[in-house]
N, C-alpha and C positions, 0 to 999 in steps of 0.2 A: 481526745479524738480530734483529727484534723478537720477543718471546715470542708475540705474536699470530700470527705467520707460521710458527712452528716446526711446529705439527701438520700444516699443508698441505705443508710441505717434506718432513716424514717420509713422508707419504702418497705424494708424488711419487718419493722415493727407493725406496720399497717397490715401486711399479709398475715403476720402471726395472729393479730387480733381477729381478723376475719375468720381464720381457721378455728380459733378458740370459740367464736360466736356460734359457728355451725355445730361444733361439738356439743356446746351447751344446749342448743335447740334439740339435737338428736337425743339428748339424755332426758328431756322433759317427758313426763308421762303423757299417754295419749289423751287422757281426760283433760289435762291442763292445756294441751294444744287445742282441743275441741273448744274449750271455754274462750281461749284467746281468738279463735276463728269467729265465734259468734259475736263477741262484743267489739273486736278491733279490726275485723277483716276489712280492708279497703274495698274488695270486690262486693262485699255485702252492703257497705255504705253507699257504694255507687249505684245500687239499685234504687235506693231512696232518692238519690240526687238525679237519677235518670242519666248518668254518665256511662260511657263505655269504659272498660278496663284500661288503665294507663299502660302505654307500652314501656314506660319506665319500670314497671313492676315485673317485667319479664326477667327470667333467669336463664342461665346457659343450659342447665340440666332439663331433661324432658319433664313436663308437668305430671304429677302423680294424682290421679283422681281421688277424691274422698270416697268413702264407702257408705253404703246404705245405713249401716249401724251408726255411723257418725251423725247422720241426719236424725235418726231415731233418738240418739243421746241428747242431741240439741233440743229436740221436742220435749223430751222428758224433763230435762233440767229447766226448761223455761216455762213449765206449766204453773199457772197461778194456783190451781187446786191440785196439790200433789196427791191428795187422798180422794177416793170415790166414796161418796156416802151411800147408805143403803136405799135411799129414795131415787137413785138414778133410774130413769125410765126404761123398763124392760122392752117396751114397744120400740123405742128408738135405738136401744142397744141391739136388738135384733135387726132393725132396718139397716144399720151401718155395720153389720157383722162381717160383710165382705170387704170392708175398707182395708184391713191388714193384707189380705190376699192381693189386692190391686198394687199396694206398695211393694209386695214381694215378687211380683211378676215382671221379669226382665223386659218383656216386649211392651209393657205398659209404661207410658211416659209420666205417670202420676208421681212416682217417687222423685223424679228430677224436678217437676214442677212444684211439688210440695217443698223440696229443699230450697228452691229459688224463693218462694214466698216466705218460708221460715227464716231464711237469711235476712230478708227485708224486714220482717216483723221484729226479729231480735236486734237488728241493727238500730231500729227505732226504739229499743228498750221497752218493747211491748210483750205481753205474755204469749206463750205459744198457741193458746186457744184460738187467737185470731187467725192463725194459719190454717185452721180447720174450716173457715167460712167458705172457701171455694168448694170444699167437699159437700157442704150442705146446700150451697146455692146451685152447683152445676155438676157435681161429681168430678170436679177438677177437669172439666172439658173446656178448653179455650174457645172451641167453636159453638158452644151451647147457645141456642136461641129459644126463648120462651114465646109462645103464641101471644102472650099478654104484653110483650114489648121488651123486657130485659134481655141483654145480650152479653155473651162472654163468660168466663169462668167466675167472675165476680157478680154476674147478672145485674149490671147497672142499667137503669132506664136512661134514655137519652138526656133528659133534663139534668139528672144527677151527674152524668158524665161531663156534660158541658160546664156545669157549676164547678167541677173539680178539675177543669182544664185538660180533660182527655181530648186529644186531637180528633176532631170530627169534621170531615169535608167530603165532597163528592169523590167517591171511589176509595175512601179510607175511613173506617170506623174503628177508632182506637180502643173500643171496648173489646174487640177481637184480638187485640195485642196484649199478651201477658205482660209485656214491658210497661206499656202505657197505663193499663188498667191497674196493675199491681202498685205502681208508684202512686196513682191517685187514691186507691183504696187504703193503702197503709197511711198515707198522709191524712186522710180523713179519719181513720181509726185513731191515729195519734191525737188528733183534735178531740175526738170523743172521749178517749181515755182520760185526758186531762179535765174535760168538762164534767165528767162524772166521777171525779175523785179517785181515779185508778181502779174503779170496779168494772172488770171486764164484762160482767153480766149486763150491767146497765148500758155500757157502750155498745155491746152487741144488739141489744134491744133497740137502741137508737139508730144503729146501722140499718136495721130491718124496718123500723116504723117511722124513723125521723126523730131528730133530737128534740124538737119542740113538743112532740107528743109525750115523750118520756119525761121532760122537764115539767110539763103540765101535770102529769100523773103524780110526780113527786110532790109538787106543790099542793095539789088537791088532797093528797093523802097525809099532808103534814110531815112528810119525810125529807131528809137531806141525803144527798148522794153518798156522803162519807159513812153513813151508818144505816143505809136503806135496806129493806128486805124486798128485793126485786120480785120474788114470787108472789108477794101480797099486794102489789101495786094494782089498784082498781083503774079501770078505764083503759087498760092496755089490751089490744087485740089478742085473742087466743093464739093466733098464729105466731105472734111475737113472743108470747110466753113459751110457746112450743119451740121457738127458734133457740132459746137458751138451753132448753132441755135436750135438744138435738146435739148441740155442741158439747154439753156435758157428757152425754152418753157416748158420743164419738171419741171424745178425749179418753174416757175410761176403757173403751174397746181397744183403742191403740195402746194404752197403758198396760193392759192385761196381755197383749199379744206376746210380750217377752217370755211368757211362761211356756210358749210352744217352741220346742227346740228346733223343729223343722222350719218354722217361720224365721227364727233368728239366723239359721244357716242361710236361708234364701236372701235375707237382708244383707248378709255379709258379702257384698259384691260391689264392684266399682260403680259409683253414682256421680259422675262428673258434674261439677257446678255449671249452671246455666248463666250465661252472660249476655247483656245487651250489647249488640255490635252495631255501630253506626255504618250505614251503607253509603258508598259513594254514588253519585247521581248517574253514573254510567251503567250501574247494575240494573238489569231489567227483569231477570228471572231468578228465583230461589235456586234453581238447579245450577245456574251459572256460578253463583256465589259458593254453593256447597262443593261443587267440583273443584273450584280454585283452592278451597281450604280443607279438602279432604274430609268433608262431612257427609253424612247420610242425607241425601236430598229428601227422602220420604220423612225422616224424622224432623228435619228442619221445617218442612212444609206443615206437618202436624202441629208443630209448636207455634206456628205463625199463621193462623187462618185469616189474619187481617189482610194478607196478600192473597186474595182469591184466585184460584187456579195457578198459584205459583208466580203470578205476575206482579212485578214491583213497579207501581206507578208513582213517579215523582211528582211533587206538587206542594205548594206552600213553602214557607220559610223554614219550617222545622225539619231538621234531618230525620230521615227514616231509620228505624232501628229494628233489627230482628233478634229473636232469642235463639241461642245456640249453645251447645256444649263448649266448654273452654277449648280453644284451638289447640290442636295436637292430640286431643282425646275425643274419641267418638264411641 
């Protein structure tokens, strides 16, 4: 081959390899793609890092939203406890019996928020049970406020939020931001998960009652985290013991939902990923941003109660971010 024709040949080879790569990806089973999304998705990892999606990740073809059943599959595959024991609380199973219906209701934002948190949890290599905490804490309501002080879907008190670097300033309470609060909560859960030897039950108890109380209970009971029996720990508040039972019951309720054919059909619908979008300082209203990007202003407003009344107030050195479905999909 002449030197003159070599560049053209290299370009032809590159195009051929690109086409072959696409063909290989299209041939992969859906389950394999779902696993790859959970562990290796740059978008999911960006939630932990608090970064907006990179423009370099954009492709020429229109984005295709994942479906609700993909989120459910990720949840099932990531459960630490794959089997439900006979001692799962009937009380809490009944209490959370409506959770599957909420996920299956298209007008409810819960499925999208659950998918967002699950992405963050799995990107941190944590079990799916942690993604149920906002269900227990707030019913997955980003605007939840407790009369006793906790705020947001993770129900953080102000001191905890500040300790975990949730932005808090006049006119901006990051606990009401699913972006800020989820990043902080997952980072904290990652710490607790390591502290308690990967036992999600102990970590969840520590999230509820504080790590020092659970460490003290282990020490006083002569137990170590790696082989502890969380249910037998003395000195742990009854509400904290119930906290684990709630999560276990809810996990089993969702796990059993697949037996209902009508529910499976309802879940087999588009469920676009939610992404953190960095706002420019000129944007002053959620409706302005939503209109520019072809998004539903009402949905974007519901997902971002941190911007009260839809008003975006710039302030501080930290860029403001809102949560929205991936651009091009609404």
